[in-house]
N, C-alpha and C positions, 0 to 999 in steps of 0.2 A: 359905491364902489363896485364896479366888474371887473373879471378876472383881467382883460386889457390894460385897465387902469392901474391894477395891482403889479403888472409885470413892470409897467412904465416906471412906477414908482421903485420899485426893486433895482431896475437898471441903475437908478441913481443911488440908491442906500447901499448897496451891497459892493459896489464896483471898488476896485480893480479887480480883487479876487474872484468874481462870478459875473460874467457876460451875459448872463439871461438869454443862451443861446435858444433858438426858435424850438431845436430838439436839444434836450439836454441828454446828449449821447457821449460826453466825454472825450471828444475829438478835439476841439477847441483848447481844452485845458489838460492835455495828456501830461503827465509827468508833474504837476505844479502841486507840489504838497512842501510847506503849508499852502494851504488852497483848496479845491475841492477836484482836483484832478486824480486820475488813478496814477498808481505806482508806476514808475519806469516809462515803459511805452505807453503807458494806460491802457492796454488790452483788457485787461481785467473788468474795468469799467465798459469801454467799448462793447468787448465782447456780449455783456450781458445784454445791452439794449439792443444789439444786432441778432443775438438770439428770439428774444420776445418779438423782434420785429417781424421775423421770418415766419413766425406762425401766424397760421391763417383760421378764423373763427366760420364754422358752416352755419348758413342762415337755414330757419326752419319757421316758418309764418303759417302753416297749417295745424293748428291746434285750439282747443277751447281757451280761451284766455282768462285766467284766474287772478292777473297782476300780479307784481312782480314783488318778492318780500326779500331783500337783501339782508335783513338782519341776523346776525351773529352771536350766539353766547360762548360766553368763556370767563372765567373766574368767578363764575356765580353770578355774571350779569349778563345783559343782554345790550348790545352796541348796535347802532342804527346800520352799519355796515362792517364788512372784514378788513377794515381800512386803519390801520394804525402809524403813530409818527415814530419813525426810526430814531434812535438815541444819536445825537450831535452834541458834542461839548468843544472845548477852547474855540469859542466864537471869536475872540479878539485875534487869535494866533489863525485861524483858517479864513475867517472874514473880514470883519474890520471892527472899530469901535461903535460902529450907531447901532449896534446893541450888544448887550453883555450877557453872562450866564443867566442872570436873574430876568431881565426882560425878556429874553429867547425863551427860557423856561416857562414864565407866565404865558408868553404868545402860543406856544404850542400845547400847553396842557389845558389850557383854559380854551382855547380855539378849538381845540378837537372835542372838547367837551360839549361846547355850544353847539357843534353839529352831531352829537350823540355818539363820538368815538372816543379814541385815547390816545394818549402818548407815550412811549417809552422815554425816558430821559437819561442824560449823559454822565459820564465820569472824565477826569482828566487828570492834569498834572498838577492842581491843586484842590484844596478841599471846598471850594467855592463853585467849581464846575459841577459836584455832585450835589453840595447841599444848596445851592439857590433853588433849583426847578422842586425842592421838596417842600417850600412853603407855598405854591400853587398846587400841588399835590394834596397838601391838606385843606386849602380852601375850597377845592372842589369835592371834597368827601373821599379823598384817596382814590379817586379815577385816574392812575396813573401806575409808570412800571419802571421805578429806579434802577439802571442797568450799571452794574459795579465791573469795573475792569478787573482782569486775573491778577491782582496783587497778591501779596503774600497773606497769610491765613489771618494775621492779626489785624490787617487794615479790612479785609473783606467782612469780617464779622463785627468790626465796629461800623460798617455802613450798613450793613444788615439791620443792625440796632436803630440807626438813625432811619430808616426807610420805616421800619416797623412803627417807629416815634410818631412818624407822617400819618400813618393810617394808611399805606400803600396796599392796593389791592394785591398788588403780586410784587415780585422781584425778578431780575433777568441778570445775568452775567454774560458780556460779549469777549468769549474765549478767542475770538478772532483779533482781538487787540493785542493778543501776544506777538504780533507782528509790526506792530507800532513802534519805529526808530527812534520818532519824535519824543515820547515819553522816558525811553532809556538814555537818550542824549541830555536829558532835563533830570537825570536821577532818579526816575520814577520807573524802576525795571516792572516789566508785566512777564508772565511766566503761562506756557502750556499748562492745562491742569489734567491730571489722570484722572481715571473714571472714579477712584477711591477718593481723590480730593474733592471733585465734584459732589459724590456722596454724602461727605461731611459737612460740606457748605450747605446742600440743599436740607440735611438734615437738622442744620442750626436754626431753622425757621420754620414756623407753620405756614407760611405764605407759599401760594403756587410759585414755584422756580422755572424760569423759561432759559434754557441754555442756547447763546446765539452764536453763530459761525460754524455751525455743522454742515459739511461738505460732501461726507461719504457716508455709506451703509454703516461702516463700523462706528464711526463718531456717534451716529444716530442712535444704533444699539448701546452703545456706552453710555450715552444720556441718558436713555430710557432706563438701563438698567441702576442709573444712580438714584433716578428717582424724579427726575425733571417731569414737571407738569405739562412743558411744551420746549419744543427747539425753534429754532428761526435758521434756515437753510439760506446761508450768506457766505459772501465773499469780502465783507467789510466795504463794499461799494468800490472794488478793485485796488484799493488803498494800502493793502498789507502784503499783496504777493503778485508781482505781475505773470501774465498769461495764466492767470486762474480760471477755473471753468467758470461758467454762468451758473448761477444758482438754480433758476429754472431749467437747465439742462441735467440736473442730476436730482432734480426733486421728485419725479415718479419712482425711480428705483428706491429712493429713501422713503417715501411713502409705502411702497410695496414690502419693505423690509422690516418697518415698525407697526404696521397694519393702522387701527384706529383708536390706538392706548395711548396716544400723546397728540395734542394739539402741534400741528406744523404752521409756522408762517414762513413766509420767502420774502427777500428783499433781489435789489439788484435792477436797477433800471426800471420800474415799474412807474409808469409815468401818466396813465389814463384809466378810464373805468374798464376799457377792452383789456388791458395789461392784467387788471384785476381779476377779470373773467379767465383769461388764459392759465394765471397763476393757479386757480382754483380748479380749473377742469386738470391741470396737471398734478394735482394731490394735494395743495396747500389749503389750509382751512381760512387762513387769514394771510393779509400781506404789512410789510414795513415798508414806508417810501421816506428816503433823507432829502436830498438835494432840493426836491420840489417845493418841500415843507419849509426849508432855509429860505427859500424865495419867497414865499408866501407870507412868513414871518416878518422880514425884511421889507416886503412889499407894503403889508398891512396889519401887522400885528397879529392879536388875537383874531378880528375879525376877518384878516386874510387866511387866515389858516383855518378858519370854519368856512370861508369862501370856498376855498381848493378842496376842501373835504365833502362839501354838498356837490361841486361841481362833478368830482369823481365818482362819488356816490350815484348820482343821475345817469352819468356815463354807464356804469354800472347795470343801470335798471334797462337803461335803453338797449344793451346788448341783450341783456337777459329776454326781453320782450321780442327781439329779432331772433331769438334761439328756441323759444318754447321753454324757457325756464322760469318756473314760477317760483321757487326758492333756492339758496345757494346748495342743496345738497342735489338738485337737477342738473348741477352745471357737471358735466363729469368728460371724461377724456375723448368719447365721441363727438363733442363738441366742437373739437379742434383739431386740425391736423398739420403735420410738417410739412415742408417743403420737398 
């Protein structure tokens, strides 16, 4: 299977919720929720894509070549690249029944590991959404990050224990899910979390804890103070707040505010190795990618996920070669320019 064959298969298996557009930019699916679109006008999704597209990379090929090493360390482990699968759940609701929570979880968890990377897994309106991927995480020796919705404390603590029992290497909470109206409509309300609440949650486990959905300096500092191992700068794919800022647009100021004390991932319309490079240059340690991984999973299962991961890892290495970067630490702000 090559990537074009994967896309052709995905067009059949993921229809009609996803059109597998040439540019996954949020234009065709504006406002389609349930589905893959951004909320309302879709500007939160579209704006993230456009912000990254407008960044330019500065070429420099006069240097002593030492090869390109995109390996990334976190959670006490080494990964082939700083590329992680973003947590996605409610597969039947937002996509279709050609995959379910278990088959999707297996595809992203096992496929990412096949390519030397890892997946954050999802949570949702029923227990299956969270629990199904845990079997896959257990099979790959804990290489995965179960992501808990911001439920009430009792439900959160129960899911922490389930993730620990599966041997997960880390935990996450997508606090940006507090804006998911679909959950509230189905009797599963989620809530914003205070710094004190996050501190209590983080203290409930010895596992590294990542807070996803940080979009301001204030929130980043609160997460760091609460004891977070890392944060994900994310607007939840533009699905919870119309006209939300692009995550990469606020990334540099957040990195400047928290320094190197915590890991920072970013998501939001990252589609290629070039986009990964841009995100790191803006201050990220790593990235999360959502919709393209769902296309890869529907189009090719775990092999498709591994194929896509290797594809953008190779793209990242190509950009590093053309900019004189031997390692991720050499991908700095001066390697890119704003329009």
